[in-house]
C-alpha positions as CSV (number, residue, x, y, z in Angstrom):
1,M,0.0,0.0,0.0
2,S,2.8,2.4,0.8
3,A,4.4,1.8,-2.5
4,I,1.1,2.8,-4.2
5,T,0.8,6.0,-2.2
6,D,4.4,6.9,-3.1
7,I,3.6,7.0,-6.8
8,A,1.8,10.4,-6.7
9,P,4.5,12.3,-4.8
10,A,7.1,10.8,-7.1
11,A,5.2,11.9,-10.2
12,T,4.7,15.4,-8.7
13,D,8.4,15.6,-8.0
14,R,9.3,14.6,-11.6
15,L,6.9,17.2,-12.9
16,S,8.4,19.9,-10.7
17,R,11.9,19.0,-12.0
18,A,10.7,19.1,-15.5
19,R,9.2,22.6,-15.1
20,A,12.3,23.9,-13.4
21,L,14.2,22.4,-16.3
22,H,12.0,24.4,-18.7
23,W,13.2,27.7,-17.2
24,A,16.8,26.6,-16.9
25,L,16.9,25.5,-20.6
26,A,15.2,28.7,-21.7
27,A,17.8,30.8,-19.9
28,A,20.6,28.6,-21.4
29,L,19.1,29.1,-24.8
30,L,19.2,32.9,-24.5
31,L,22.9,32.7,-23.4
32,T,23.7,30.3,-26.2
33,A,22.1,32.7,-28.7
34,A,24.1,35.6,-27.4
35,I,27.3,33.5,-27.7
36,S,26.5,32.6,-31.3
37,L,26.0,36.2,-32.3
38,Q,29.1,37.3,-30.4
39,V,31.8,35.1,-32.1
40,G,32.9,34.5,-35.6
41,A,35.8,34.6,-38.0
42,T,35.4,38.3,-38.9
43,G,36.2,39.6,-35.4
44,V,33.0,41.6,-35.3
45,T,31.4,41.1,-31.9
46,L,27.8,41.6,-30.7
47,S,29.0,43.5,-27.6
48,A,30.9,46.0,-29.7
49,M,27.9,46.5,-32.0
50,L,25.5,47.0,-29.0
51,G,28.0,49.4,-27.5
52,K,28.0,51.5,-30.6
53,L,24.3,51.5,-30.8
54,A,24.0,52.5,-27.1
55,Q,26.3,55.5,-27.9
56,G,24.1,56.6,-30.8
57,E,26.6,55.5,-33.4
58,T,25.6,53.7,-36.6
59,L,26.9,50.3,-37.6
60,T,29.2,50.0,-40.6
61,Q,28.1,48.2,-43.7
62,M,30.3,45.2,-42.8
63,E,28.8,45.0,-39.3
64,R,25.3,45.1,-40.6
65,V,26.0,42.4,-43.1
66,V,27.7,40.2,-40.5
67,L,24.8,40.6,-38.0
68,W,21.7,40.6,-40.2
69,D,22.7,38.6,-43.2
70,I,25.1,36.0,-41.7
71,R,24.9,35.4,-38.0
72,L,21.1,36.0,-37.3
73,P,19.9,33.7,-40.1
74,R,22.5,31.1,-39.1
75,L,21.3,31.3,-35.5
76,A,17.7,31.0,-36.5
77,M,18.5,28.0,-38.7
78,G,20.5,26.4,-35.9
79,L,17.6,26.8,-33.4
80,L,15.1,25.4,-35.9
81,V,17.2,22.4,-37.0
82,G,18.2,21.5,-33.4
83,A,14.7,21.7,-32.1
84,A,13.4,19.7,-35.1
85,L,15.9,16.8,-34.7
86,A,15.5,16.6,-31.0
87,V,11.7,16.7,-31.0
88,S,11.6,14.1,-33.8
89,G,13.8,11.8,-31.7
90,A,11.5,12.2,-28.7
91,A,8.5,11.4,-30.8
92,M,10.1,8.3,-32.4
93,Q,11.4,7.0,-29.1
94,G,7.9,7.3,-27.6
95,L,6.3,5.8,-30.7
96,F,8.6,2.8,-30.8
97,R,8.8,2.6,-27.0
98,N,12.6,2.4,-27.2
99,P,14.8,5.2,-25.8
100,L,17.4,4.4,-28.4
101,A,15.2,5.0,-31.4
102,D,16.1,7.7,-33.9
103,P,14.3,9.8,-36.5
104,G,16.1,7.9,-39.2
105,I,13.9,4.9,-38.5
106,V,11.1,6.4,-40.6
107,G,13.5,6.7,-43.6
108,V,13.6,10.5,-43.7
109,G,17.4,10.7,-43.6
110,A,18.0,8.0,-46.3
111,G,15.3,9.5,-48.6
112,A,16.6,13.0,-48.1
113,G,20.1,11.9,-48.8
114,L,19.1,10.2,-52.0
115,G,17.2,13.2,-53.1
116,A,20.2,15.5,-52.4
117,I,22.6,13.2,-54.2
118,L,20.2,13.0,-57.2
119,A,20.2,16.8,-57.4
120,I,23.9,17.2,-57.1
121,V,24.9,14.4,-59.6
122,L,22.0,14.6,-62.1
123,G,20.7,18.2,-61.5
124,A,22.4,19.5,-64.7
125,L,20.2,17.1,-66.7
126,L,16.9,18.7,-65.6
127,P,15.0,21.1,-67.9
128,A,16.2,24.6,-67.8
129,W,12.9,26.0,-66.6
130,L,13.0,23.7,-63.5
131,I,16.6,24.7,-62.7
132,D,15.6,28.4,-63.1
133,L,12.6,27.9,-60.9
134,T,14.5,26.3,-58.0
135,G,17.7,28.4,-58.4
136,N,20.4,27.5,-55.9
137,Q,17.7,25.7,-53.7
138,L,17.6,22.6,-55.9
139,T,19.5,20.4,-53.5
140,P,17.4,21.4,-50.4
141,V,14.1,21.0,-52.4
142,A,15.2,17.6,-53.7
143,A,16.3,16.5,-50.2
144,F,13.0,17.5,-48.7
145,L,11.0,15.7,-51.5
146,G,13.1,12.6,-51.1
147,G,12.6,12.5,-47.3
148,W,8.8,13.0,-47.6
149,G,8.6,10.4,-50.4
150,S,10.4,7.7,-48.5
151,T,8.3,8.4,-45.4
152,L,5.0,8.2,-47.2
153,L,6.1,5.0,-48.9
154,L,7.1,3.5,-45.6
155,Y,3.8,4.6,-44.1
156,R,2.0,2.9,-47.0
157,V,3.9,-0.3,-46.6
158,S,3.4,-0.6,-42.9
159,T,-0.3,0.3,-42.8
160,R,-2.9,-2.3,-43.5
161,H,-6.7,-2.2,-43.0
162,G,-6.3,1.3,-41.4
163,R,-3.8,0.1,-38.8
164,T,0.0,1.0,-38.8
165,S,2.3,-1.7,-37.5
166,V,5.3,-0.3,-35.7
167,A,7.3,-3.5,-36.1
168,T,6.6,-3.6,-39.9
169,M,7.6,0.1,-40.1
170,L,10.9,-0.7,-38.4
171,L,11.7,-3.6,-40.7
172,A,10.5,-1.7,-43.8
173,G,12.5,1.3,-42.8
174,I,15.7,-0.8,-42.6
175,A,14.9,-2.2,-46.1
176,L,14.2,1.2,-47.6
177,G,17.3,2.7,-46.0
178,A,19.4,-0.1,-47.6
179,L,17.8,0.5,-51.0
180,A,18.3,4.3,-50.8
181,G,21.9,3.6,-49.7
182,A,22.5,1.3,-52.7
183,L,21.1,3.9,-55.2
184,S,23.1,6.6,-53.5
185,G,26.2,4.5,-53.9
186,I,25.6,4.1,-57.7
187,L,25.3,7.9,-58.0
188,V,28.4,8.5,-56.0
189,Y,30.3,6.1,-58.2
190,I,29.4,8.0,-61.4
191,A,29.9,11.5,-59.8
192,D,32.9,13.7,-60.9
193,D,35.4,15.3,-58.5
194,R,33.5,18.5,-58.0
195,Q,30.2,16.6,-57.3
196,L,32.0,14.3,-54.9
197,R,33.2,17.3,-52.9
198,D,29.7,18.7,-52.8
199,L,28.3,15.3,-51.7
200,T,30.9,15.1,-48.9
201,F,30.1,18.5,-47.5
202,W,26.4,18.0,-47.7
203,G,26.6,14.6,-46.0
204,L,28.6,16.0,-43.1
205,G,26.1,18.8,-42.4
206,S,26.6,22.5,-42.1
207,L,24.8,25.8,-41.3
208,A,27.3,27.8,-43.5
209,G,24.7,28.3,-46.2
210,A,22.1,29.8,-43.9
211,S,20.0,32.6,-45.3
212,W,16.7,34.2,-44.5
213,A,15.3,32.5,-47.6
214,K,16.1,29.0,-46.2
215,V,14.8,30.0,-42.8
216,L,11.5,31.2,-44.3
217,A,11.3,28.0,-46.4
218,A,12.0,25.5,-43.6
219,G,10.8,27.5,-40.6
220,P,7.0,27.3,-40.9
221,M,7.1,23.5,-41.5
222,I,9.4,22.9,-38.6
223,L,7.5,25.1,-36.2
224,L,4.2,23.5,-37.3
225,A,5.7,20.0,-36.8
226,V,7.1,20.9,-33.4
227,I,3.9,22.5,-32.2
228,T,2.0,19.4,-33.4
229,S,4.4,17.1,-31.5
230,L,3.7,19.0,-28.3
231,T,0.1,17.8,-28.4
232,L,1.3,14.1,-28.5
233,G,2.5,13.9,-25.0
234,R,-0.5,12.3,-23.4
235,G,-0.9,9.8,-26.3
236,L,2.8,8.8,-26.1
237,N,2.5,8.3,-22.4
238,G,-0.5,6.0,-22.9
239,L,1.3,4.1,-25.7
240,A,4.1,3.3,-23.2
241,L,1.5,1.1,-21.5
242,G,0.8,-0.8,-24.7
243,E,-1.6,-0.1,-27.6
244,A,-4.5,-2.0,-26.0
245,T,-4.2,-0.1,-22.7
246,A,-3.8,3.2,-24.6
247,A,-7.0,2.5,-26.6
248,H,-8.9,1.6,-23.4
249,I,-8.1,4.9,-21.7
250,G,-9.5,6.8,-24.7
251,I,-6.5,7.4,-27.0
252,D,-7.0,7.1,-30.7
253,V,-3.8,5.1,-31.3
254,Q,-3.9,5.0,-35.1
255,R,-4.5,8.7,-35.3
256,M,-1.7,9.4,-32.9
257,K,0.7,7.2,-34.8
258,S,-0.2,8.9,-38.1
259,I,0.3,12.4,-36.6
260,A,3.6,11.5,-35.0
261,I,5.0,10.0,-38.2
262,L,3.9,12.9,-40.4
263,A,5.2,15.4,-37.8
264,V,8.6,13.7,-37.7
265,A,8.7,13.5,-41.5
266,A,8.0,17.2,-41.8
267,A,10.4,18.3,-39.1
268,T,13.3,16.0,-40.0
269,G,12.8,16.4,-43.8
270,A,12.9,20.2,-43.6
271,A,15.9,20.2,-41.2
272,V,17.9,17.8,-43.3
273,A,17.1,19.7,-46.5
274,V,18.6,22.9,-45.2
275,S,21.5,21.6,-43.1
276,G,22.5,18.2,-44.5
277,G,23.2,15.2,-42.4
278,I,23.6,16.0,-38.7
279,G,23.6,13.0,-36.3
280,F,23.2,12.2,-32.6
281,I,21.0,15.2,-31.7
282,G,17.8,13.2,-32.2
283,I,18.9,10.2,-30.2
284,V,20.9,11.7,-27.4
285,V,18.9,14.7,-26.3
286,P,15.6,12.9,-25.4
287,H,17.4,10.2,-23.5
288,L,19.4,12.6,-21.5
289,L,16.2,14.5,-20.5
290,R,14.5,11.2,-19.5
291,L,17.4,10.7,-17.1
292,A,17.1,14.2,-15.7
293,S,13.3,14.6,-15.4
294,G,11.6,11.3,-16.0
295,P,9.7,9.7,-18.9
296,D,6.6,12.0,-19.1
297,H,6.4,13.1,-22.7
298,R,4.4,16.2,-22.0
299,P,7.4,18.2,-20.6
300,L,9.9,16.0,-22.4
301,I,9.0,17.1,-25.9
302,L,9.2,20.8,-25.1
303,N,12.5,20.3,-23.2
304,S,13.8,18.3,-26.1
305,A,13.1,21.3,-28.4
306,L,15.0,23.6,-26.1
307,L,18.0,21.4,-25.4
308,G,18.3,20.3,-29.1
309,A,18.4,23.9,-30.2
310,I,21.0,24.7,-27.5
311,L,23.3,21.8,-28.4
312,L,23.2,22.4,-32.2
313,V,23.9,26.2,-31.8
314,L,26.8,25.4,-29.5
315,A,28.1,22.8,-31.9
316,D,27.9,25.4,-34.7
317,V,29.9,27.9,-32.6
318,I,32.6,25.3,-32.0
319,A,32.6,24.4,-35.8
320,R,33.1,28.1,-36.6
321,V,35.9,29.0,-34.1
322,I,37.9,25.8,-33.6
323,I,39.9,26.2,-36.8
324,A,39.0,29.8,-37.7
325,P,38.9,31.3,-40.3
326,A,38.2,27.9,-41.8
327,E,35.1,26.0,-40.6
328,L,34.4,22.4,-39.6
329,P,31.3,20.6,-40.9
330,I,28.9,20.7,-37.9
331,G,28.2,17.0,-38.4
332,I,31.7,16.2,-37.3
333,V,31.3,18.2,-34.1
334,T,28.0,16.6,-33.2
335,A,29.5,13.1,-33.8
336,V,32.6,13.8,-31.7
337,L,30.4,15.1,-28.8
338,G,27.5,12.7,-29.3
339,A,29.2,9.4,-29.9
340,P,30.8,9.2,-26.4
341,V,27.4,10.1,-24.8
342,F,25.6,7.5,-26.9
343,L,28.2,4.9,-25.8
344,W,27.7,5.9,-22.2
345,I,23.9,5.4,-22.6
346,L,24.4,2.0,-24.0
347,L,26.8,0.9,-21.2
348,K,24.4,2.4,-18.6
349,R,21.5,0.4,-20.0
350,R,23.6,-2.8,-19.7
351,G,24.6,-1.9,-16.1
352,L,28.3,-1.5,-16.9
353,V,28.5,2.0,-15.6
354,E,27.2,3.6,-12.4
355,L,27.0,7.3,-13.3
């Protein structure tokens, strides 16, 4: 009996920790944003610009370009992409009831990669009017369409008689990922040296090409997907008890699955399209937050958005300054930081580490 009565205080304590974490992450996000605007290869700093504005001076042309055309859109894209990847990871882990699940399970990454490779290798063969229509956005557009196409195909394969099988989706996702990888390998084989260089940099991920046009293109879809994901907390909590139990407590399981899959496809597809391949954010962030504040998906998804944005912006800062004035692909930074954490998570789950 005492064990039962202890459940409510424990849940209340976890909810209090999650709410406190909201505010701590929000403050950290503001600090991270300020750091991102402060540093860069040009030597122009945010504090110097604010000092000039406080004294009534005007910014130079270079300072305006650095702030408004380079650092602010890059910061905005980093916030959006980090939030998209982390929220997608939280949704996928809840949907598959596996804390090591990843957004790539639904095939978005493989499909987006294939779309980008098609655009880079075979883009010159497209009709002139289509090239003119997309301009320099051909690769992001192709990546987004590839990610969405693979997700819709996966959803079609795994849904029968109006019910989506999570197990079938997992297996079909592995198969579609392998197929996309094989097709990508063929395209890489026929690519020339310039195309291979473009493929390498896209695959490693970067925010270097950030612009307000890309932010406006990807931002609305990412924000809509993140906001939609915030409504899935109760459903994912119920699904953790099993599909039958979730249905008995009033959750429309099939509708919740469909919304989660489409939200992940939209968020991850848009993020990968504008930033390339960036790993570990989606798998590490939600798991760390579960360790910190418990498994409740209602605060977890919002905290994942905040922490994902923080970590990606910090990784971008490191990528910009570690070998300045050159720049590392951000995917390398997230892999170097995320791989040890992921390994620690695996060891902890097997009981091989204590902390």
